[in-house]
N, C-alpha and C positions, 0 to 999 in steps of 0.2 A: 502496499500499499504506499502511495508514494504523496508526499507531504505537500505541502501547495507552497510553502518558500523552497525546498527542494525544486520543485518546477518552476520557478521564478529565477534561479541564483544563474546569472550571468558570468561565467571566469572573465570574460573579457574587462568586463565593467572591476568584478572584484581584484582582479591578477593582473591586468592588463596585459600587453602583448606579448610579454617573455616565455609565460607558460606555454601558449600554442606553436612557439617557435619550433623548428626541428632543431638539434643537437647541432649542425654544421653550421645553421644560421646563428644559434644562440651562440656559440663561440668565436664566429669574428665578431657579432656585434659589441660582445664587452671583452672583445684583446685580451682572450684567454689561451695561453702558454697548454696544449695537452701533457706537456713533459713533466708540467707541476712549477715551482719557483725554483729561479738562480740561485746560489749561494747570495749574490748581491741583494736579489729582494729578499730573499730571508732574513738575511741582515736588517736591511729598512725596516720590514716589517717587526723586528725584535724592538728596533728602537722604537717605533712608532706604535706598537700595543701592547710591547712588553713580551716579558716570556710564557712558554706557554705551557703556564702550572697552576696546581691548583695549593692555595694559599690554606694549609692545617693550623688550627690554634691552638693556642699553648696548651700542653701537659694540664689538665686540674691535678692539686697538690693533695695532701691526705685530708686535710682538713676540710677541702671542699667535700668530699664524701662525705666524713664523717658529719659536716653540721648539716649535710641533704637528707643523711640518714637518719639523726636526731631530729632532724623538726617534718621526719615524715607522720601523716594521719593517726598512722595508729601509735604512733609514741607520742603525739601530742596527746591523745584521747589518755591515755595511761598516764600522762603527768599528772591532767585532770582529775583523774582517779586517786592519781598519790595525796592531792592539792586537797580533794574532799575529806579523804583517811586520815590527812595531817588534821584538820580541823575537829573533824569528830572522834577521833582516836588521842589526841591529844591534847589540844585547845579545851575542848568539852570533858573526857571523861574527868574522872577525879583520881584515875591511875592512868600515867602518859604508857599507852603500847603502839613502840614501833615496829611490830614485827609487820604487820600489814604492807606500810609504808616501806616496808626494807624488800620487804618480796616485789611488790610492784616496781619498784624501782630498778633490782636487776633483772626481772624480766625486760 
């Protein structure tokens, strides 16, 4: 089933004349050397556009991984639970109990 948009699509209007040229016509129109760039042409392109390299980012340090793992959603929930336990088991309790808090922090 053809869409109305694809039926109205005109290649000349959208892409110009280059896409319907033959290979030989395209090569002669754009002054393309079939054998590729010469050494001089490649050096000029390096000066003009830069080297064809993928730049890599700096490697992460150990503390970046530590902070990312410390601030994961699961660990934030555990820290919230330990805060609530601190309030209920230490501040509100007559005899402070740190056992639950220590277990949660170890987890």
